[in-house]
GUBABA-12572 format. One record per residue (C-alpha): residue number from 1; x, y, z. Coordinates in Angstrom, 3 decimals. Layout:
N
+-----+----------+----------+----------+
!   n !       c1 !       c2 !       c3 !
+-----+----------+----------+----------+
! NUM !        X !        Y !        Z !
...
+-----+----------+----------+----------+
***
This chain:
493
+-----+----------+----------+----------+
!   n !       c1 !       c2 !       c3 !
+-----+----------+----------+----------+
!   1 !  -83.682 !   -6.609 !  -51.865 !
!   2 !  -84.300 !   -7.751 !  -48.346 !
!   3 !  -83.683 !   -5.503 !  -45.362 !
!   4 !  -80.326 !   -5.949 !  -43.462 !
!   5 !  -80.525 !   -6.015 !  -39.683 !
!   6 !  -77.287 !   -6.767 !  -37.911 !
!   7 !  -79.183 !   -8.416 !  -35.085 !
!   8 !  -80.315 !  -11.231 !  -37.378 !
!   9 !  -77.541 !  -13.349 !  -35.943 !
!  10 !  -78.881 !  -12.875 !  -32.454 !
!  11 !  -77.709 !   -9.338 !  -31.698 !
!  12 !  -79.959 !   -6.379 !  -30.841 !
!  13 !  -80.988 !   -3.951 !  -33.567 !
!  14 !  -79.154 !   -0.619 !  -33.690 !
!  15 !  -80.962 !    2.251 !  -32.120 !
!  16 !  -80.499 !    4.674 !  -35.018 !
!  17 !  -83.396 !    5.870 !  -37.090 !
!  18 !  -83.132 !    6.240 !  -40.835 !
!  19 !  -84.164 !    9.453 !  -42.531 !
!  20 !  -84.002 !    8.214 !  -46.100 !
!  21 !  -86.877 !    6.754 !  -48.136 !
!  22 !  -85.022 !    4.388 !  -50.368 !
!  23 !  -86.311 !    1.114 !  -51.753 !
!  24 !  -87.736 !   -1.085 !  -49.084 !
!  25 !  -87.502 !    1.738 !  -46.622 !
!  26 !  -83.855 !    0.845 !  -45.610 !
!  27 !  -82.799 !    2.751 !  -42.472 !
!  28 !  -79.565 !    4.764 !  -42.249 !
!  29 !  -76.883 !    4.103 !  -39.585 !
!  30 !  -73.845 !    5.981 !  -38.360 !
!  31 !  -70.401 !    4.416 !  -38.669 !
!  32 !  -70.219 !    3.955 !  -34.928 !
!  33 !  -73.581 !    2.220 !  -34.846 !
!  34 !  -72.703 !   -0.222 !  -37.578 !
!  35 !  -69.265 !   -0.892 !  -36.025 !
!  36 !  -70.830 !   -1.620 !  -32.653 !
!  37 !  -73.406 !   -3.838 !  -34.279 !
!  38 !  -70.694 !   -5.830 !  -36.012 !
!  39 !  -68.785 !   -6.063 !  -32.745 !
!  40 !  -71.797 !   -7.396 !  -30.912 !
!  41 !  -72.506 !   -9.868 !  -33.676 !
!  42 !  -68.940 !  -11.240 !  -33.615 !
!  43 !  -68.793 !  -11.471 !  -29.850 !
!  44 !  -72.195 !  -13.077 !  -29.684 !
!  45 !  -71.502 !  -15.624 !  -32.420 !
!  46 !  -67.891 !  -16.466 !  -31.529 !
!  47 !  -68.019 !  -16.038 !  -27.801 !
!  48 !  -65.293 !  -18.678 !  -27.222 !
!  49 !  -63.130 !  -20.189 !  -29.946 !
!  50 !  -59.869 !  -22.107 !  -30.332 !
!  51 !  -57.641 !  -21.048 !  -33.261 !
!  52 !  -54.527 !  -22.815 !  -34.486 !
!  53 !  -51.831 !  -20.849 !  -36.274 !
!  54 !  -48.214 !  -19.676 !  -36.351 !
!  55 !  -47.242 !  -16.578 !  -34.359 !
!  56 !  -45.855 !  -13.716 !  -36.421 !
!  57 !  -44.931 !  -10.131 !  -35.574 !
!  58 !  -45.087 !  -10.672 !  -31.811 !
!  59 !  -44.387 !   -7.602 !  -29.676 !
!  60 !  -44.986 !   -6.617 !  -26.088 !
!  61 !  -46.101 !   -3.024 !  -25.497 !
!  62 !  -44.856 !   -0.876 !  -22.626 !
!  63 !  -48.281 !   -1.271 !  -21.044 !
!  64 !  -47.734 !   -5.045 !  -20.812 !
!  65 !  -50.252 !   -5.990 !  -23.520 !
!  66 !  -49.064 !   -8.433 !  -26.211 !
!  67 !  -49.835 !   -7.999 !  -29.903 !
!  68 !  -49.274 !  -10.591 !  -32.621 !
!  69 !  -50.797 !  -12.296 !  -35.636 !
!  70 !  -51.845 !  -15.916 !  -36.118 !
!  71 !  -51.372 !  -17.119 !  -39.656 !
!  72 !  -51.569 !  -20.219 !  -41.789 !
!  73 !  -50.922 !  -20.763 !  -45.454 !
!  74 !  -53.922 !  -18.692 !  -46.642 !
!  75 !  -54.994 !  -16.181 !  -43.968 !
!  76 !  -53.898 !  -13.978 !  -41.093 !
!  77 !  -55.806 !  -13.242 !  -37.879 !
!  78 !  -54.777 !  -10.390 !  -35.632 !
!  79 !  -54.524 !  -11.252 !  -31.936 !
!  80 !  -54.139 !   -9.403 !  -28.675 !
!  81 !  -53.505 !  -10.638 !  -25.132 !
!  82 !  -54.239 !   -8.153 !  -22.382 !
!  83 !  -51.716 !   -7.646 !  -19.607 !
!  84 !  -53.767 !   -9.559 !  -17.023 !
!  85 !  -53.807 !  -12.728 !  -19.157 !
!  86 !  -50.261 !  -12.205 !  -20.536 !
!  87 !  -48.742 !  -12.823 !  -17.137 !
!  88 !  -50.628 !  -16.089 !  -16.762 !
!  89 !  -49.669 !  -17.612 !  -20.106 !
!  90 !  -47.923 !  -20.925 !  -19.731 !
!  91 !  -45.500 !  -20.202 !  -22.590 !
!  92 !  -43.475 !  -17.230 !  -23.823 !
!  93 !  -44.773 !  -16.332 !  -27.291 !
!  94 !  -42.168 !  -16.066 !  -30.061 !
!  95 !  -42.320 !  -15.565 !  -33.783 !
!  96 !  -42.593 !  -18.804 !  -35.746 !
!  97 !  -44.118 !  -20.689 !  -32.844 !
!  98 !  -47.186 !  -22.742 !  -33.821 !
!  99 !  -49.807 !  -22.460 !  -31.085 !
! 100 !  -53.477 !  -23.016 !  -30.271 !
! 101 !  -55.004 !  -19.801 !  -28.935 !
! 102 !  -58.164 !  -19.910 !  -26.860 !
! 103 !  -60.269 !  -16.721 !  -26.563 !
! 104 !  -63.084 !  -14.735 !  -28.103 !
! 105 !  -63.483 !  -12.871 !  -31.374 !
! 106 !  -64.112 !   -9.162 !  -31.308 !
! 107 !  -63.642 !   -6.173 !  -33.538 !
! 108 !  -61.614 !   -2.999 !  -33.252 !
! 109 !  -63.906 !   -0.244 !  -34.527 !
! 110 !  -61.062 !    2.264 !  -34.710 !
! 111 !  -59.537 !    0.361 !  -37.643 !
! 112 !  -62.440 !   -1.779 !  -38.822 !
! 113 !  -60.432 !   -4.908 !  -37.972 !
! 114 !  -61.481 !   -8.011 !  -36.199 !
! 115 !  -59.180 !   -9.909 !  -33.852 !
! 116 !  -59.073 !  -12.614 !  -31.298 !
! 117 !  -58.601 !  -11.725 !  -27.627 !
! 118 !  -56.361 !  -14.487 !  -26.311 !
! 119 !  -57.030 !  -15.898 !  -22.875 !
! 120 !  -54.622 !  -18.864 !  -23.019 !
! 121 !  -51.951 !  -20.330 !  -25.306 !
! 122 !  -50.673 !  -23.816 !  -25.811 !
! 123 !  -48.076 !  -25.211 !  -28.171 !
! 124 !  -49.453 !  -26.872 !  -31.274 !
! 125 !  -46.025 !  -27.819 !  -32.662 !
! 126 !  -42.747 !  -26.080 !  -33.434 !
! 127 !  -42.774 !  -24.034 !  -36.616 !
! 128 !  -40.417 !  -25.025 !  -39.410 !
! 129 !  -38.534 !  -21.712 !  -39.388 !
! 130 !  -38.286 !  -21.629 !  -35.625 !
! 131 !  -36.994 !  -25.188 !  -35.511 !
! 132 !  -34.401 !  -24.428 !  -38.182 !
! 133 !  -33.372 !  -21.300 !  -36.305 !
! 134 !  -32.959 !  -23.180 !  -33.031 !
! 135 !  -30.930 !  -25.955 !  -34.658 !
! 136 !  -28.619 !  -23.411 !  -36.266 !
! 137 !  -28.227 !  -21.510 !  -33.009 !
! 138 !  -27.183 !  -24.663 !  -31.161 !
! 139 !  -24.701 !  -25.578 !  -33.865 !
! 140 !  -22.993 !  -22.166 !  -33.876 !
! 141 !  -23.029 !  -21.967 !  -30.093 !
! 142 !  -21.277 !  -25.337 !  -29.920 !
! 143 !  -18.502 !  -23.859 !  -32.076 !
! 144 !  -17.996 !  -21.069 !  -29.517 !
! 145 !  -19.132 !  -18.213 !  -31.767 !
! 146 !  -21.411 !  -16.836 !  -29.040 !
! 147 !  -18.924 !  -16.986 !  -26.127 !
! 148 !  -18.786 !  -13.850 !  -23.986 !
! 149 !  -14.986 !  -14.105 !  -23.794 !
! 150 !  -14.792 !  -13.382 !  -27.554 !
! 151 !  -16.675 !  -10.104 !  -27.317 !
! 152 !  -14.585 !   -6.930 !  -27.553 !
! 153 !  -15.240 !   -3.678 !  -25.703 !
! 154 !  -16.549 !   -0.766 !  -27.743 !
! 155 !  -14.429 !    2.390 !  -28.116 !
! 156 !  -15.601 !    5.243 !  -25.912 !
! 157 !  -15.559 !    7.834 !  -28.700 !
! 158 !  -14.981 !    6.376 !  -32.190 !
! 159 !  -13.643 !    8.659 !  -34.924 !
! 160 !  -15.264 !    6.729 !  -37.797 !
! 161 !  -18.438 !    4.616 !  -37.655 !
! 162 !  -19.232 !    2.047 !  -40.335 !
! 163 !  -22.933 !    1.292 !  -40.986 !
! 164 !  -24.182 !   -1.767 !  -42.899 !
! 165 !  -27.810 !   -1.188 !  -43.876 !
! 166 !  -30.124 !   -0.242 !  -46.714 !
! 167 !  -29.335 !    3.265 !  -48.050 !
! 168 !  -32.990 !    4.056 !  -48.795 !
! 169 !  -34.721 !    3.034 !  -45.574 !
! 170 !  -35.546 !    5.065 !  -42.488 !
! 171 !  -32.879 !    3.213 !  -40.512 !
! 172 !  -29.900 !    5.151 !  -41.884 !
! 173 !  -31.742 !    8.463 !  -41.401 !
! 174 !  -32.517 !    7.567 !  -37.788 !
! 175 !  -28.888 !    6.633 !  -37.124 !
! 176 !  -27.481 !    9.789 !  -38.736 !
! 177 !  -29.983 !   11.985 !  -36.971 !
! 178 !  -29.233 !   10.387 !  -33.606 !
! 179 !  -25.476 !   10.693 !  -34.117 !
! 180 !  -25.848 !   14.359 !  -35.033 !
! 181 !  -27.860 !   14.964 !  -31.871 !
! 182 !  -25.485 !   13.113 !  -29.539 !
! 183 !  -21.978 !   13.521 !  -30.910 !
! 184 !  -21.337 !   14.130 !  -34.631 !
! 185 !  -18.921 !   11.561 !  -36.048 !
! 186 !  -17.787 !   10.572 !  -39.530 !
! 187 !  -20.037 !    7.804 !  -40.901 !
! 188 !  -19.265 !    5.356 !  -43.721 !
! 189 !  -22.324 !    3.567 !  -45.150 !
! 190 !  -21.986 !    0.237 !  -46.955 !
! 191 !  -25.332 !   -0.181 !  -48.803 !
! 192 !  -26.798 !   -3.694 !  -48.798 !
! 193 !  -30.094 !   -5.508 !  -49.203 !
! 194 !  -31.622 !   -6.264 !  -45.808 !
! 195 !  -34.126 !   -8.915 !  -46.929 !
! 196 !  -34.754 !  -11.206 !  -49.799 !
! 197 !  -32.481 !  -13.218 !  -52.016 !
! 198 !  -28.789 !  -12.248 !  -51.776 !
! 199 !  -29.243 !  -10.084 !  -48.679 !
! 200 !  -27.211 !  -12.385 !  -46.399 !
! 201 !  -24.270 !  -12.531 !  -48.804 !
! 202 !  -24.199 !   -8.741 !  -49.170 !
! 203 !  -24.300 !   -8.176 !  -45.378 !
! 204 !  -21.452 !  -10.663 !  -44.813 !
! 205 !  -19.409 !   -9.073 !  -47.631 !
! 206 !  -19.924 !   -5.593 !  -46.130 !
! 207 !  -18.691 !   -6.707 !  -42.686 !
! 208 !  -15.614 !   -8.367 !  -44.207 !
! 209 !  -15.055 !   -5.378 !  -46.518 !
! 210 !  -14.892 !   -2.922 !  -43.604 !
! 211 !  -12.434 !   -5.207 !  -41.798 !
! 212 !  -10.248 !   -5.396 !  -44.922 !
! 213 !   -9.703 !   -1.631 !  -45.040 !
! 214 !   -6.090 !   -0.799 !  -44.111 !
! 215 !   -5.412 !    1.493 !  -41.170 !
! 216 !   -4.320 !    4.928 !  -42.385 !
! 217 !   -5.504 !    4.274 !  -45.952 !
! 218 !   -7.352 !    6.594 !  -48.295 !
! 219 !  -10.659 !    5.291 !  -46.956 !
! 220 !  -10.498 !    5.410 !  -43.145 !
! 221 !  -10.984 !    2.180 !  -41.288 !
! 222 !  -14.038 !    2.344 !  -38.965 !
! 223 !  -13.564 !    2.098 !  -35.210 !
! 224 !  -16.954 !    0.441 !  -34.721 !
! 225 !  -19.562 !   -1.205 !  -37.024 !
! 226 !  -23.354 !   -1.045 !  -36.865 !
! 227 !  -25.411 !   -3.676 !  -38.707 !
! 228 !  -28.962 !   -2.321 !  -38.743 !
! 229 !  -32.419 !   -3.094 !  -40.107 !
! 230 !  -35.942 !   -2.117 !  -39.170 !
! 231 !  -38.494 !   -4.449 !  -37.626 !
! 232 !  -40.462 !   -7.116 !  -39.409 !
! 233 !  -41.705 !  -10.664 !  -39.325 !
! 234 !  -39.418 !  -13.612 !  -38.795 !
! 235 !  -39.274 !  -14.209 !  -42.536 !
! 236 !  -38.267 !  -10.585 !  -43.156 !
! 237 !  -35.344 !  -10.805 !  -40.713 !
! 238 !  -34.182 !  -14.204 !  -41.898 !
! 239 !  -31.110 !  -12.860 !  -43.725 !
! 240 !  -29.560 !  -12.009 !  -40.359 !
! 241 !  -30.046 !  -15.600 !  -39.196 !
! 242 !  -27.990 !  -16.987 !  -42.066 !
! 243 !  -24.782 !  -18.742 !  -41.089 !
! 244 !  -22.614 !  -16.670 !  -43.417 !
! 245 !  -23.685 !  -13.439 !  -41.673 !
! 246 !  -23.208 !  -14.872 !  -38.184 !
! 247 !  -19.696 !  -16.116 !  -39.010 !
! 248 !  -18.716 !  -12.773 !  -40.559 !
! 249 !  -19.893 !  -10.952 !  -37.425 !
! 250 !  -17.985 !  -13.357 !  -35.144 !
! 251 !  -14.786 !  -12.987 !  -37.219 !
! 252 !  -14.908 !   -9.178 !  -37.296 !
! 253 !  -11.835 !   -7.556 !  -35.748 !
! 254 !  -13.772 !   -4.275 !  -35.519 !
! 255 !  -16.235 !   -4.153 !  -32.594 !
! 256 !  -19.727 !   -4.728 !  -33.990 !
! 257 !  -23.167 !   -3.589 !  -32.789 !
! 258 !  -26.212 !   -5.550 !  -33.949 !
! 259 !  -29.396 !   -3.466 !  -34.398 !
! 260 !  -31.775 !   -5.724 !  -36.317 !
! 261 !  -35.518 !   -5.320 !  -35.805 !
! 262 !  -37.198 !   -3.968 !  -32.739 !
! 263 !  -36.625 !   -4.758 !  -29.104 !
! 264 !  -38.561 !   -8.033 !  -29.183 !
! 265 !  -36.895 !   -9.270 !  -32.388 !
! 266 !  -33.930 !  -11.596 !  -31.888 !
! 267 !  -31.664 !  -12.903 !  -34.635 !
! 268 !  -28.508 !  -15.021 !  -34.550 !
! 269 !  -26.295 !  -12.046 !  -35.390 !
! 270 !  -27.302 !  -10.616 !  -32.026 !
! 271 !  -25.500 !  -13.513 !  -30.289 !
! 272 !  -22.314 !  -13.107 !  -32.349 !
! 273 !  -22.140 !   -9.295 !  -32.122 !
! 274 !  -20.111 !   -7.560 !  -29.428 !
! 275 !  -23.188 !   -5.570 !  -28.385 !
! 276 !  -26.895 !   -5.890 !  -29.205 !
! 277 !  -29.049 !   -2.784 !  -29.587 !
! 278 !  -32.832 !   -3.105 !  -29.328 !
! 279 !  -33.313 !   -0.615 !  -32.213 !
! 280 !  -31.102 !    1.130 !  -34.795 !
! 281 !  -31.561 !    4.393 !  -32.921 !
! 282 !  -30.350 !    2.718 !  -29.747 !
! 283 !  -27.289 !    1.473 !  -31.668 !
! 284 !  -26.325 !    5.081 !  -32.406 !
! 285 !  -26.780 !    5.896 !  -28.736 !
! 286 !  -24.529 !    2.983 !  -27.769 !
! 287 !  -21.858 !    3.933 !  -30.317 !
! 288 !  -21.212 !    7.485 !  -29.083 !
! 289 !  -21.741 !    9.387 !  -25.844 !
! 290 !  -23.755 !   12.592 !  -25.632 !
! 291 !  -21.444 !   15.511 !  -26.372 !
! 292 !  -23.552 !   17.899 !  -24.354 !
! 293 !  -23.526 !   15.530 !  -21.416 !
! 294 !  -19.746 !   15.170 !  -21.665 !
! 295 !  -19.358 !   18.954 !  -21.693 !
! 296 !  -21.713 !   19.223 !  -18.768 !
! 297 !  -19.902 !   16.409 !  -16.999 !
! 298 !  -16.531 !   18.090 !  -17.618 !
! 299 !  -17.951 !   21.380 !  -16.376 !
! 300 !  -19.450 !   19.628 !  -13.368 !
! 301 !  -16.180 !   17.872 !  -12.649 !
! 302 !  -14.360 !   21.187 !  -12.994 !
! 303 !  -16.778 !   22.832 !  -10.577 !
! 304 !  -16.481 !   19.942 !   -8.194 !
! 305 !  -12.710 !   20.047 !   -8.428 !
! 306 !  -12.582 !   23.783 !   -7.833 !
! 307 !  -15.149 !   23.484 !   -5.074 !
! 308 !  -13.249 !   20.624 !   -3.453 !
! 309 !   -9.994 !   22.562 !   -3.717 !
! 310 !  -11.647 !   25.657 !   -2.267 !
! 311 !  -13.207 !   23.657 !    0.547 !
! 312 !   -9.916 !   21.946 !    1.259 !
! 313 !   -8.099 !   25.290 !    1.403 !
! 314 !  -10.846 !   26.744 !    3.608 !
! 315 !  -10.779 !   23.706 !    5.879 !
! 316 !   -6.994 !   23.823 !    6.103 !
! 317 !   -7.107 !   27.574 !    6.795 !
! 318 !   -9.773 !   27.096 !    9.448 !
! 319 !   -7.858 !   24.221 !   10.987 !
! 320 !   -4.654 !   26.264 !   10.930 !
! 321 !   -6.409 !   29.167 !   12.556 !
! 322 !   -7.864 !   26.842 !   15.171 !
! 323 !   -4.456 !   25.394 !   15.885 !
! 324 !   -2.951 !   28.869 !   15.914 !
! 325 !   -5.454 !   29.959 !   18.565 !
! 326 !   -4.143 !   27.238 !   20.820 !
! 327 !   -0.521 !   28.329 !   20.341 !
! 328 !    1.355 !   31.189 !   22.043 !
! 329 !    2.515 !   34.070 !   19.888 !
! 330 !    6.142 !   33.241 !   18.953 !
! 331 !    7.160 !   36.846 !   19.584 !
! 332 !    5.635 !   36.796 !   23.043 !
! 333 !    7.120 !   33.370 !   23.690 !
! 334 !   10.547 !   34.689 !   22.645 !
! 335 !   10.163 !   37.736 !   24.853 !
! 336 !    9.257 !   35.529 !   27.805 !
! 337 !   12.229 !   33.312 !   27.125 !
! 338 !   14.565 !   36.336 !   26.856 !
! 339 !   13.246 !   37.619 !   30.166 !
! 340 !   13.680 !   34.229 !   31.790 !
! 341 !   17.215 !   34.026 !   30.376 !
! 342 !   18.096 !   37.431 !   31.804 !
! 343 !   16.662 !   36.367 !   35.138 !
! 344 !   18.669 !   33.146 !   35.107 !
! 345 !   21.855 !   35.048 !   34.199 !
! 346 !   21.298 !   37.491 !   37.044 !
! 347 !   20.572 !   34.715 !   39.487 !
! 348 !   23.632 !   32.792 !   38.306 !
! 349 !   25.830 !   35.845 !   38.711 !
! 350 !   24.494 !   36.508 !   42.227 !
! 351 !   24.830 !   32.856 !   43.138 !
! 352 !   28.402 !   32.758 !   41.889 !
! 353 !   29.332 !   35.888 !   43.833 !
! 354 !   27.674 !   34.508 !   46.970 !
! 355 !   29.543 !   31.228 !   46.461 !
! 356 !   32.848 !   33.075 !   46.128 !
! 357 !   32.133 !   35.185 !   49.215 !
! 358 !   31.202 !   32.106 !   51.216 !
! 359 !   34.363 !   30.321 !   50.087 !
! 360 !   36.444 !   33.389 !   50.895 !
! 361 !   34.955 !   33.617 !   54.361 !
! 362 !   35.510 !   29.904 !   54.941 !
! 363 !   39.073 !   30.225 !   53.707 !
! 364 !   39.613 !   33.132 !   56.051 !
! 365 !   38.222 !   31.133 !   58.967 !
! 366 !   40.381 !   28.157 !   58.149 !
! 367 !   43.401 !   30.414 !   57.597 !
! 368 !   42.919 !   32.009 !   60.977 !
! 369 !   43.206 !   28.633 !   62.671 !
! 370 !   46.409 !   27.659 !   60.862 !
! 371 !   50.048 !   28.360 !   62.052 !
! 372 !   52.185 !   30.315 !   59.680 !
! 373 !   54.627 !   28.063 !   57.850 !
! 374 !   57.554 !   30.065 !   59.064 !
! 375 !   56.464 !   29.612 !   62.638 !
! 376 !   55.855 !   25.917 !   62.008 !
! 377 !   59.321 !   25.572 !   60.493 !
! 378 !   60.850 !   27.358 !   63.462 !
! 379 !   59.025 !   25.074 !   65.867 !
! 380 !   60.103 !   22.025 !   63.939 !
! 381 !   63.672 !   23.306 !   63.842 !
! 382 !   63.648 !   23.753 !   67.578 !
! 383 !   62.181 !   20.275 !   68.008 !
! 384 !   64.836 !   18.775 !   65.754 !
! 385 !   67.678 !   20.710 !   67.439 !
! 386 !   66.921 !   19.179 !   70.852 !
! 387 !   67.174 !   15.489 !   69.816 !
! 388 !   70.277 !   16.210 !   67.740 !
! 389 !   72.144 !   17.606 !   70.726 !
! 390 !   70.978 !   14.758 !   72.879 !
! 391 !   72.054 !   12.334 !   70.184 !
! 392 !   75.520 !   13.870 !   70.111 !
! 393 !   75.793 !   13.314 !   73.857 !
! 394 !   74.585 !    9.725 !   73.661 !
! 395 !   76.647 !    8.678 !   70.580 !
! 396 !   79.916 !    7.586 !   72.428 !
! 397 !   78.016 !    5.489 !   74.913 !
! 398 !   75.897 !    3.933 !   72.219 !
! 399 !   78.994 !    3.074 !   70.179 !
! 400 !   80.699 !    1.470 !   73.173 !
! 401 !   77.615 !   -0.630 !   73.858 !
! 402 !   77.458 !   -1.748 !   70.230 !
! 403 !   81.190 !   -2.608 !   70.235 !
! 404 !   80.827 !   -4.820 !   73.320 !
! 405 !   77.924 !   -6.604 !   71.685 !
! 406 !   79.955 !   -7.227 !   68.502 !
! 407 !   82.933 !   -8.546 !   70.466 !
! 408 !   80.730 !  -10.955 !   72.313 !
! 409 !   79.272 !  -12.229 !   69.065 !
! 410 !   82.767 !  -12.605 !   67.587 !
! 411 !   83.906 !  -14.738 !   70.487 !
! 412 !   80.850 !  -16.922 !   70.114 !
! 413 !   81.502 !  -17.259 !   66.446 !
! 414 !   85.106 !  -18.152 !   66.959 !
! 415 !   84.213 !  -20.786 !   69.539 !
! 416 !   82.034 !  -22.626 !   67.072 !
! 417 !   84.438 !  -22.284 !   64.111 !
! 418 !   85.732 !  -25.495 !   62.473 !
! 419 !   89.253 !  -24.075 !   62.846 !
! 420 !   89.152 !  -25.046 !   66.479 !
! 421 !   88.463 !  -28.636 !   65.425 !
! 422 !   91.418 !  -28.601 !   63.000 !
! 423 !   93.696 !  -27.551 !   65.867 !
! 424 !   92.790 !  -30.767 !   67.611 !
! 425 !   94.312 !  -32.828 !   64.761 !
! 426 !   91.462 !  -33.030 !   62.220 !
! 427 !   91.532 !  -32.103 !   58.521 !
! 428 !   88.962 !  -31.000 !   55.981 !
! 429 !   88.867 !  -33.078 !   52.766 !
! 430 !   87.574 !  -31.249 !   49.733 !
! 431 !   86.965 !  -32.516 !   46.234 !
! 432 !   86.057 !  -30.738 !   42.995 !
! 433 !   82.497 !  -30.534 !   44.232 !
! 434 !   83.316 !  -29.221 !   47.682 !
! 435 !   83.768 !  -30.826 !   51.126 !
! 436 !   83.657 !  -34.652 !   51.204 !
! 437 !   81.878 !  -36.094 !   54.213 !
! 438 !   81.210 !  -39.628 !   52.870 !
! 439 !   84.142 !  -42.023 !   52.080 !
! 440 !   82.129 !  -43.536 !   49.266 !
! 441 !   82.475 !  -40.251 !   47.346 !
! 442 !   86.255 !  -40.793 !   47.114 !
! 443 !   87.050 !  -42.449 !   43.756 !
! 444 !   90.425 !  -43.477 !   42.242 !
! 445 !   92.281 !  -40.623 !   40.563 !
! 446 !   90.242 !  -37.987 !   42.358 !
! 447 !   92.161 !  -34.782 !   43.199 !
! 448 !   91.662 !  -33.836 !   46.832 !
! 449 !   92.359 !  -30.692 !   48.841 !
! 450 !   93.364 !  -31.402 !   52.461 !
! 451 !   93.109 !  -28.525 !   54.917 !
! 452 !   94.871 !  -28.806 !   58.309 !
! 453 !   95.016 !  -26.404 !   61.180 !
! 454 !   97.964 !  -24.427 !   59.873 !
! 455 !   98.390 !  -25.639 !   56.274 !
! 456 !   96.668 !  -27.028 !   53.123 !
! 457 !   97.878 !  -29.786 !   50.821 !
! 458 !   96.732 !  -31.195 !   47.456 !
! 459 !   96.619 !  -34.965 !   46.982 !
! 460 !   95.374 !  -37.543 !   44.459 !
! 461 !   93.799 !  -40.894 !   45.234 !
! 462 !   95.617 !  -44.063 !   44.153 !
! 463 !   94.424 !  -47.365 !   42.815 !
! 464 !   93.447 !  -48.594 !   46.235 !
! 465 !   91.653 !  -45.489 !   46.894 !
! 466 !   94.448 !  -44.023 !   49.123 !
! 467 !   95.611 !  -40.496 !   48.635 !
! 468 !   98.995 !  -39.997 !   46.997 !
! 469 !  101.730 !  -37.798 !   48.350 !
! 470 !  101.113 !  -34.131 !   48.043 !
! 471 !  102.463 !  -32.663 !   44.821 !
! 472 !  103.229 !  -29.288 !   46.202 !
! 473 !  102.887 !  -27.465 !   49.377 !
! 474 !  100.015 !  -25.098 !   49.414 !
! 475 !  100.545 !  -21.517 !   50.199 !
! 476 !  100.085 !  -20.794 !   53.893 !
! 477 !   96.936 !  -18.949 !   54.826 !
! 478 !   97.470 !  -15.303 !   55.686 !
! 479 !   97.696 !  -14.494 !   59.313 !
! 480 !   94.687 !  -12.980 !   60.977 !
! 481 !   94.765 !   -9.276 !   61.391 !
! 482 !   94.261 !   -8.197 !   64.889 !
! 483 !   91.214 !   -6.036 !   65.214 !
! 484 !   91.884 !   -2.753 !   66.946 !
! 485 !   89.585 !   -1.957 !   69.753 !
! 486 !   89.446 !    1.656 !   68.535 !
! 487 !   87.880 !    0.701 !   65.192 !
! 488 !   84.154 !    0.075 !   65.788 !
! 489 !   83.705 !   -1.833 !   62.511 !
! 490 !   86.882 !   -3.856 !   62.592 !
! 491 !   85.367 !   -6.668 !   64.633 !
! 492 !   82.848 !   -7.297 !   61.883 !
! 493 !   85.577 !   -7.837 !   59.228 !
+-----+----------+----------+----------+
***
């Protein structure tokens, strides 16, 4: 048996010293020494390599490092891409993607595994599963199964939660435990296969079965559904990419939460679900609120409400007190007003008395300057008695003067009377319409009245227009009554 020295491939010999004396004097090494020797041998031999394979189990750690596996038909090679190189990759790694990874081989002594440290990635060709998945996604998206408008809001606090998952896995225990911690609710589990042959049909049947439950029936109808499965490779999660499952999720009338795989795993049911949870535990957190937080929130709201009400009352009281300080005491204000009223009444009374006294004094002054009515009547009587006596003395003379004036006017009137003209041989011809002064107004058969100086006669005109003989003698006019010179009004009549 030949001696084994790890540095035979170019690496340095381990520094350990063997204490055994076996055949060939083989030295002894510690585990760490042999692991480091293997690491140095790998890194020295495969300092820079290019490996072609299909990505599987890709995940991105919280630190930013990326972990995955490169596989082909016969082998699997673990791979890691540190955060510094992960940000400079030209592509976004996904499961099923066939790539060419450039980097160096190294070992991980903590697990006795070797891996490739990726420095760059480039596409080598689309994997068959990934291509099928993308084609199916485009087809279902074109049918509108992934539209945001179709998604329904989740109930705030469901009474019953339906879970579609394997009854023996850790997923259901995680969901139940999380629900018990946050807000205990009634849970109905529909057991199904989550991978392998027949898994897709069972998941679709479970979704449709929950939706077929009648409201108010013996088995309560869930208010929300959770379709859950743990993480795995793309092939392990393929049942949730099947068209029958996606269509059942899109047709569900009950709001549905998809919780398949881990945060980096994406399946087609995630697009059709109303909400996607990165993990099954997160699905339970999405389904119900935290009861303790709600109680604390209610208590906080109650405290805030009471505090706000107390502050409002205090502010209103303080404001009222501030306003009250700027106001006069109503009692004092009323007392001042009563005093002012009494003062005004007193002043009004004094003013009224002064006004009456002033008016009385003025009346007395005016009364002193006036003549007593009796005296005034006596004076007026004396004044009227004088003209009356004088008038009695002047009355005969005035009457004589007026009589002479009337006689003169009578003589003038008599001198211009038409009677004087009749005494000279003229006559007045009168018709039915009065005195006729125009011969043309005399028509045949017209009855005329002829007045002479001492007599009047009636006549009628003949054919030639001459008056006929008088029919009868008119009654003589009464003789004038001689006016006595003793009667002062006789001359006027």
